C-alpha positions in Angstrom: 321.6 234.3 -61.5 320.8 235.0 -58.3 318.4 233.0 -56.1 316.0 235.4 -54.9 314.4 232.8 -52.5 313.8 233.4 -48.9 315.3 231.5 -46.1 313.0 228.6 -45.2 311.3 228.9 -49.0 311.7 226.2 -51.0 311.3 226.5 -55.1 308.6 224.4 -56.6 310.1 221.4 -59.0 308.1 222.8 -61.8 306.7 226.1 -61.7 309.9 227.4 -59.7 307.5 229.4 -57.4 308.2 229.0 -53.8 307.3 226.4 -51.5 307.2 226.6 -48.0 308.2 223.7 -45.7 306.1 222.7 -42.8 307.1 223.7 -40.0 307.9 220.8 -37.7 308.0 218.7 -40.4 310.0 215.2 -39.5 310.5 216.1 -36.0 308.8 213.3 -33.6 306.4 215.1 -31.5 306.3 213.4 -28.1 303.9 213.6 -25.1 305.0 216.1 -22.8 305.4 213.5 -19.5 303.3 216.0 -17.3 300.6 216.0 -19.7 300.6 211.7 -20.1 300.7 210.8 -16.7 297.5 212.9 -15.4 295.9 211.8 -18.6 296.3 207.8 -17.6 295.1 208.5 -14.3 292.1 210.1 -15.1 291.5 207.4 -17.8 292.4 204.9 -15.0 290.2 206.5 -12.5 287.1 206.6 -14.8 287.7 203.2 -16.3 288.5 201.2 -13.0 285.1 201.0 -11.4 283.8 199.9 -14.7 286.1 197.1 -15.1 285.6 196.6 -11.2 281.7 195.7 -11.9 282.4 193.3 -15.0 285.3 191.6 -12.7 282.5 191.3 -9.7 280.0 190.6 -12.0 277.7 187.2 -10.7 278.2 185.7 -14.6 276.2 181.9 -13.7 273.8 183.8 -11.9 272.8 186.5 -14.2 270.4 184.8 -16.5 268.0 183.9 -13.6 269.1 187.8 -11.8 267.6 189.4 -15.5 264.6 187.0 -16.2 262.9 188.4 -12.9 259.8 190.1 -13.3 260.8 193.2 -11.3 263.6 194.1 -13.2 262.0 193.6 -16.5 259.1 196.4 -14.9 261.7 198.4 -13.6 263.6 198.8 -17.0 260.4 199.2 -19.0 259.8 201.6 -17.1 263.3 203.3 -17.2 262.9 203.4 -20.6 259.5 204.4 -21.4 260.0 207.2 -18.4 263.3 208.6 -20.1 261.8 208.6 -23.3 258.5 210.6 -22.2 261.3 212.8 -19.9 263.3 213.0 -23.7 260.2 214.1 -25.3 259.2 216.9 -23.3 262.9 218.0 -23.3 262.5 218.4 -27.0 258.9 220.2 -27.1 259.7 222.7 -24.1 263.6 222.7 -24.4 264.1 223.9 -28.3 261.9 227.4 -28.2 263.5 228.0 -24.8 267.2 227.8 -26.4 265.9 229.8 -29.5 264.6 232.5 -26.9 268.1 232.6 -25.2 270.2 232.4 -28.8 268.3 234.9 -31.1 266.2 237.1 -28.6 267.3 240.3 -26.4 265.5 240.9 -23.1 265.9 242.3 -20.0 267.4 239.8 -17.3 268.7 236.7 -20.4 271.7 236.1 -18.5 270.0 235.6 -15.2 267.3 233.5 -17.2 270.7 231.4 -18.8 271.9 230.7 -15.0 268.5 229.3 -13.5 268.3 227.1 -17.0 271.5 225.5 -16.0 270.9 225.2 -12.4 269.7 221.8 -12.1 272.8 220.8 -13.4 274.6 221.7 -10.1 271.5 221.5 -8.0 271.6 218.1 -6.3 269.2 215.8 -7.5 267.3 215.6 -3.6 267.4 219.5 -3.4 265.2 219.1 -7.0 262.8 216.8 -5.9 262.1 218.4 -2.4 261.5 221.9 -4.8 259.1 219.9 -7.4 257.3 218.1 -4.1 257.1 222.3 -2.8 255.8 223.7 -6.3 253.9 220.5 -7.7 252.9 218.0 -4.1 249.1 218.4 -3.0 250.2 221.0 -0.9 252.5 222.9 -3.3 252.2 226.5 -4.9 250.7 224.9 -8.1 249.8 221.4 -6.8 247.1 222.0 -4.4 245.3 224.0 -7.2 245.8 221.3 -10.0 244.2 219.0 -6.9 241.4 221.1 -6.2 240.5 221.9 -9.7 241.2 219.0 -11.9 241.6 216.4 -9.3 245.4 215.8 -10.7 247.9 214.4 -8.4 251.4 214.5 -9.7 254.1 213.2 -6.7 254.0 209.1 -6.1 252.7 208.6 -9.8 254.2 207.0 -13.0 254.1 210.9 -14.1 255.8 212.2 -11.6 258.9 210.0 -12.8 258.8 211.8 -15.8 258.6 215.4 -14.3 261.4 214.2 -12.1 263.6 213.6 -14.9 262.6 216.1 -17.4 263.5 218.6 -14.9 267.1 217.3 -14.1 267.9 216.7 -18.0 266.3 219.8 -19.9 268.8 221.9 -19.3 271.3 219.1 -21.5 269.0 220.1 -24.2 268.8 223.5 -23.7 272.5 223.6 -23.2 273.4 221.9 -26.8 270.8 223.2 -28.8 271.4 227.1 -28.0 276.0 226.0 -28.4 274.3 225.2 -32.1 272.0 227.8 -32.7 274.8 230.3 -31.6 277.1 228.7 -34.0 274.6 229.0 -36.5 274.7 231.7 -39.3 271.2 233.9 -38.7 271.5 235.2 -42.2 269.5 232.3 -43.2 267.0 233.1 -41.3 267.0 236.8 -42.6 266.8 235.9 -45.9 264.2 233.8 -45.6 261.8 236.2 -43.5 263.0 238.8 -46.3 261.5 235.9 -49.2 257.7 236.4 -47.0 258.4 233.7 -44.5 257.4 234.3 -40.9 259.9 233.8 -38.0 258.5 230.7 -37.4 258.3 229.1 -40.7 261.9 230.5 -41.2 262.8 228.3 -37.8 260.8 225.4 -38.9 262.2 225.4 -42.1 265.8 226.5 -42.1 267.1 226.5 -38.9 265.6 223.5 -37.4 267.6 221.7 -40.4 270.9 223.8 -39.5 271.0 222.9 -35.8 269.4 218.8 -36.1 272.9 217.7 -34.7 272.6 219.7 -32.0 269.2 219.0 -31.0 269.7 215.0 -31.6 273.1 215.2 -29.7 270.9 217.2 -26.5 268.5 214.6 -27.0 271.1 211.9 -26.3 272.6 213.5 -23.6 268.8 214.5 -21.9 267.8 210.5 -22.7 271.1 209.4 -20.8 270.6 211.7 -18.1 266.9 210.4 -17.5 268.1 207.0 -17.6 270.7 207.1 -14.3 268.1 210.1 -12.4 267.7 209.4 -8.8 267.5 211.4 -6.4 264.8 213.7 -7.8 262.7 210.7 -8.6 262.9 208.8 -5.4 262.1 212.1 -3.6 259.0 213.1 -5.8 257.7 209.9 -7.3 259.1 207.0 -4.4 260.1 203.8 -4.9 256.9 201.7 -5.8 257.6 198.8 -8.1 255.8 198.9 -11.7 254.7 202.4 -11.1 257.6 204.8 -9.9 260.6 202.1 -9.2 262.9 202.8 -11.9 266.4 200.8 -12.8 268.6 203.4 -10.4 266.0 203.0 -7.7 266.1 198.9 -7.8 269.7 198.8 -7.7 269.5 200.8 -4.5 267.5 198.8 -3.4 268.5 195.4 -4.3 272.1 196.8 -2.6 270.5 196.6 0.4 269.7 192.6 0.4 270.9 191.3 -3.0 274.2 192.6 -4.0 274.7 190.4 -6.6 271.2 191.6 -8.1 272.5 194.9 -7.8 275.3 194.1 -10.2 273.4 192.7 -12.4 271.2 195.5 -12.9 273.6 197.8 -13.3 275.1 195.9 -16.0 271.7 196.3 -17.4 271.9 200.3 -17.4 275.7 200.4 -18.3 275.1 198.0 -21.6 272.0 199.8 -22.2 273.4 203.6 -21.6 276.5 202.6 -23.9 275.0 200.9 -26.7 272.2 203.6 -26.8 275.4 206.8 -26.7 277.5 205.3 -29.0 275.0 204.1 -32.0 274.0 207.8 -31.8 277.4 209.5 -31.4 278.3 207.8 -34.6 275.2 208.9 -36.4 274.4 211.9 -35.3 277.2 214.2 -32.7 279.9 213.3 -34.8 281.2 216.6 -36.8 282.6 215.8 -40.3 
């Protein structure tokens, strides 16, 4: 009996049906040298500064450096302000991401570009812009001061505003990408069953995009925790009120390098712990 099998097709052991061989099966896959060397250099470029920080850390005097009142005040303010800035980003950024992903309006591309502008804008320029907008003589700030007696620059609230300004785009981009990947037919089905658009968003869309929101919140929190330029420009550097950990590191670097290294280790540890823990739970795709 003549075999009718095509080349590259083998018969199954029992059924006799054709079984295709995997292309490249048994072939050892090597790493191309033009890709290996730049990849190793990139890894070294990213890890060597962190390793140098660990090597040069004053481990013997580290407990004394970290138990000072100034360090704990700066750390507490950094954690609280970064959390508050992330909350502001969630309340305002998620609806903005939904508008960019689900609605059509003139100039949407321009709005998206403006939303992502703080990602590439120098933080100091962002702080100057916040001063011109919300300062006592700013476009909006002068009315806040005259009508309500509210002064935002050089206050703890100013720290939160500066951090939210630079951190919110990370959340908006993450949530918008998740919304674009989600199937809008679920929302449409909910509206055809009588649910309002907001109810469909709250009961259907939010559970679907929860991983994207969590990922964006983590990125926003980490960015807010490390914010320096906009904070020092808009909120100043007042211990116990506006001095966050990055500002404390900058100030200590001028007078006490060992203290600056100790503070940097605290920031590094907190950032790694939060990103590693939350990534395993919410940011890992199945």
